[in-house]
N, C-alpha and C positions, 0 to 999 in steps of 0.2 A: 504494500500500500504506500503510495507516494506521500512524501512529507507534506503536511498541511492539508491533506484531503479532508479530515474531519472539520478543520476550521472553515474551509471553503463550503463544505456542506451546510454548516450552521448558518453562514452568511446568506446562502441561497435557498434555505429550506422554506422560507415564507413565499418564494416565487415558484416552487416546484409543485407539480400536481401529484396525485396519489400514486400513480404508476412510477414516476421518477423517484419518489421517496422509497417505494418498495424495492426498486432495483438497487438503489444506494445501500439500503439496509441489508439486502441479500449479499451484495459485494462485501460489505463489512463482515458479515457472519462467515462467509466463505474464507476470507483471508484470515479471520480470527481462528477458524478451525485449522487452517494450514499451519499457522504459527504455533498452535497448541500441539499439533502432531510433531513439529520439529522440536519443540520444547521437551516433549515426552521422549523423543528419540535420543536425546543427549545422554551420554554415558555418565557424565558428571551430574551430581545433584545440584539443582538450582532452586532457591527459595527467594521470593520477592516479598518484602514486608513494607509496612508503613513506617513512619518516623518512630512510633512507640514500640514497634516490634510485632504488630498484628499482621498475620500472614495474608497477603493478597493472592499469591499463586505459588504452587509447588509442583515440581515435575515428578515423573514416575521413579526416576533413579533416587531422588532424595527420600521419597516415601519408603523405598526398599532398604536404603541404608539405615534409616532411623526406625523402621518397623511401625509406621503409622499409615493411616488411610487419609486420602486427600480430603474426604468429607469431614474428618475429625479436626483438620487443621485450618481450613479456610476461615478467616475472620478471627481466629483465636490468637492469643498472645504466644509468641514463639517460646518464651521462657517457661511457660506452663508445661509444655510437653518435651522440653529439653532441659532437664534438671541440671543445675550447676552453671547454666549459661548466664553470665552477668551482662545483661543487655546494655545497661548504661555505660559500663566500663569499656565495652566493645565499640560503642558508637560515639562516645563523647568527643573523641579526637577529630572526628570528621574526615579522617583519612582511612586508607585501606589497612585493615588489621588482619594478620595471619595467625592462625592457631592450629594446634593438633588436637584431635578428639579420639578417645577410645570408646567404642560402643560395644555393649555386651549382648544386646537383643536387637533384632531377631537372631543374629549370629555375631560372633566376636570379630570386630573389624577395627582397623585404625583408619581414621579419616583426617585429611588435611582440609581445612576450610578457611576461606577468607571472606571478610565482610567489606563490601564496597558501597559507599554512599551513591545514591542516584541524584544527579543534579536536577534542581528545580528550574523550570523555565522562567519563573518570576524572580528568583533570588539565588544567585550562584553560591552564596555563602550558607544557604539553608537547604539541606537535602530534602528531596521529595519522598525519600524512602531509602531502603537498603536492599542490596542483592547479596545473598550468601551462596557461595560456590563451594560444593563439597566434592572431594576427590578421594577415592578409595586407594590408600597407600599400603594395604595389608601385604600384598605380594612383594612390594619393594622392601618393606621392613623385614619380611621373612628372608629375602635374598641377602640383605645386609647382615642379618643375624647369622646366616649360614656362612657368609664370608668371614665374619669375625670369628666364628667357631673354628673354621678351617685354619685361620691364621694362628689361633691359640694352639691348635694341635701341631701345626708346623713348627711353632716356636718350641713346644715341649719336645718334639721329635729331635730337634737340633740339640736341645739341652740333654737329652737322654744319653747320647754318646759320651758327653762330658761327665755326667753323673756316674755312668758305668766305670769310667776310668779313674775318676778322682775319688770315688768312695768305695767302689767294689774291690779294687786292688789293695788299698790299705786294710780293709776288713779281713781279707784273706791273710795278710801279713800278721795282723793282730791275733788271729786264730792260731797261726803257727807258733808265734812267740808265747802265747798262753799255754800251749801244749808243752813247750820247752820249760817254762817256769814250773808247771805242775810236775814234770818229770824230776827237776832238780829238788823240788820240795820233798818229794817222796824219798829221794836218795840221801839228802843231807840235813833236812830240817828235823827238829824235834817233833814227835807225833802230835803233840797238842798244838804247836804252832802250825804244822802242816795241815791239820784238820781245819783250823780257823781260816788260814789263807786259801784253802781249797774252796771254802764256801764263797769267799770273795771272788775267786776265779770263776765259779759257776754263775755268779751274778753278772760278771763281765761277759761271759759267753752268752748268757741270755740276752744281754743288751746288744751284742754283736748280731745275734740271730734276728733280733727285732729290726735292727737297721738294715740287715740283709733282706728281710721280708719287705720293708718299705721300698727299698731300691728295686726289688723284683716287681713289686706292684706297679711302681712308677714306669718301669720299662715295658711291662705288659700293656699298660694303658696307652702308651704313645708309639710303641714299635709297630711299624706297618707290617701286617702279616696277611698272607693270602690264605683264605679258608680252604682247607682240604676237604671238600664236600663228598659225601656219599649218601646213598638212599637211606634215610633214617626214620625210625619210628619215634616221634617226639615223646609219646607217653613212656617209652622205655627209658629215655634219658631223664625224664622227670623222676621216675621211680628210683633209678640208680642214684641220682643226686640226693634224694630224700633218704635212701638207705645209708648212704655214706655219712650224712650229717645227723642221722637219727639219734645216736648217743648224745651228741652235743645238745640237740633240741629237747630230748626227753629229760635230761638232767635239769632243765629249767622248768619242767612241768608244762611245756607247751604242747597243745594238742594239734596234730597235723591232720588235716582233712583233704583227701584227694577226690576231686570230681573230674574224672577223666573220660572224655568222650571216646567210646569204644570204636567208633567208625572214623577216627581221625585219619586223614590221608597221609602217606609218607612224604617226606620232603628231602631235598638235597641240602644237607647241612654238614658243617664241621662238628662232629659229635663232641670232641674234646673241648672246643671253644664254648659250646652251649652248656656243657657240664660246668665249666668255669663260671659262666654267666649265672646259672641256677644256684651254684654254691654262694656266689656273692649276694644274690637276692634273698636266699633263705637265711643266710647269716645276718644280713641287714634287718630282715623281719624279726629274727630272734632277738637281736640287740634292741630293736624298737619295742618289742613286747616286754622284755625283761624276764618275766616269769608268769606262769598261770594264765596264759592267753591262748589264742588259736591262730593258726596259719592255714588258710584255705588256698589250695593250688588247683586251678581249673583249666582244662583245655577244651577248645571248641573250634568250629570252623564255619565258614560260609562259602559262597561261590568263588571268592577271590583270595581270602586269607585264612590262615590257621593262627589261632591265638592261644597264649598261655598266660594266665594271670596269677599273681601272688598277692593275696589280700591278708593283711595282718590286723590284729586288734590292739596295736600299739598306741603310742601317744600322738602319732600324726605330726604334721609339720604346719606351721603357720602359713597362711596364704601368701604373705609377702616374701617368703623364703622359697616357695615352690619353684619359682623361675630360676633358682640358682643350683638346683640339685644335680645338674649335669656339668657344672663348672668344676674344673680341676681343684682339688683340695677343699672343696666345700663339704662340711660335715656338721651334723648336729650332735655327734657323739664326742665325748672327751678324748677317747683313744682312737678314733677313726682316722683313716688315711685320706678320706675324701676322694678316693680313686675308684672305688667299687662300681658305682653307677656309670662312671666315665668308660670303664672297660666294657660293661654290658652294652652301653649305647654304641660303642665302636663296633663290637661284634655284630649286633643286630643290624646296624647300618651297612656293614660289609656284606651281609646276606640279603640286602635289598628290603629289609623290614623297617618297622617303626616301633618306637618305644613310647608308651603312654604312662604318665605318672599322675595319679590322683590321690590327694591327701587332704585331710581336714584335721585340724588340731583337736586332740581329745577323742577322735573317732577312728584313727588308724589310717593306713596307707594301702593303696592297690597299685601295683606296677604290672602293666600288661604289655607283652611282646606280641606284635602282629607281624606274621611272616607270609610273604606271597606264596600262593600255591604254584605259581609258574614264575619263570625268570622275568623280572620286571623290565629288562632291557628290550623285550619284544613280546607283543601280545596281539593275537588276531582279534579284532573287534567283532562282536555279534556271535561268538561261538556258543554263548549261553550255557556255560557249565552249571549244572544244577548240584546243589549240595545234597549229600546222601542223608539218610535218616539220622536224626540227631538224638540218639539214645545216650543218656549220661549214666555213668557208673559212679555211685556214691560209695566212697570207702571211708568209713569213720576212722577215728584215731589210728594213725599208722602203726603205733606201738602195739595194736591188737592184731596186726596182720600176721 
């Protein structure tokens, strides 16, 4: 619609007959409809408001981003259905203001939005309203996070070689010299003194073993390893892992419940790496529970993934700390190395899988591994693999098996 069309129409309306007015109104309606279609086709969200923040128009993308219906927003104050939006502080400067926004409903998104004043034809210094432009930045944020994570791992990998040389070799030397000291004590020292010093030697050996364990954990977490895959029954790996750690878990009075789907498909996995992953997750759960709790291990599958989850009744983790659980050296335990989940995450990622972490303070933690049924590097679309019957085997306290 040409600029000034409405003004010209108003000037001439008293000289127009009914048919001319009808044609003009029809033209306005048609062009308005075309503009609305373009408005709704935009992938960025657009909201146009009055000076006080009452919504004049909103496009489809903005409604989808914010989980609202157009009918619920038109004429309403923007701040009422966007909690936390400080309208006065956003608009008082009269300039373009840029902000980031995190939305949790209808789905978790990160949005970047800016508020731009709309110039008034009567007064350039007084805006006629405001336009809010919203852009979904979730994918770019995720890509940036993956890049940061990759840089962290690369930095740790470079450090690993130095750690192995600077700490590993001295530890071996200390062990050898402690053995020589112990031998000399037995040969030449008085029995009472030898017994006393031998206890100190055992303490020193224990500390060396602890340091050696920390170094090995560190190297396992960052050393690039190629999975040696073979056709594997995941339920068997779960059972073997639980059997191996059963004495440790039972000593704490922890009940282990296995809910293993008997129809679980076989997967191409590195059996030893997943045993290591399951050991870490079971030990983490046991430490979180402390004593007299329960650990439920469940396997299941659908048309695309096989999953195994570890749900404990421990103390859980505060919401603000959940985002840090895969960071190197982050731990909520006094004696933890902070590398267990990093190792699990690396192993799962190398198998094309995903790791899901869900925890609530005071209610426990659930860690779920999702593994693809086929190699994720290539998949024929539309093949329509159907999941088999989903019968679950319930095995109560493992100690009773």
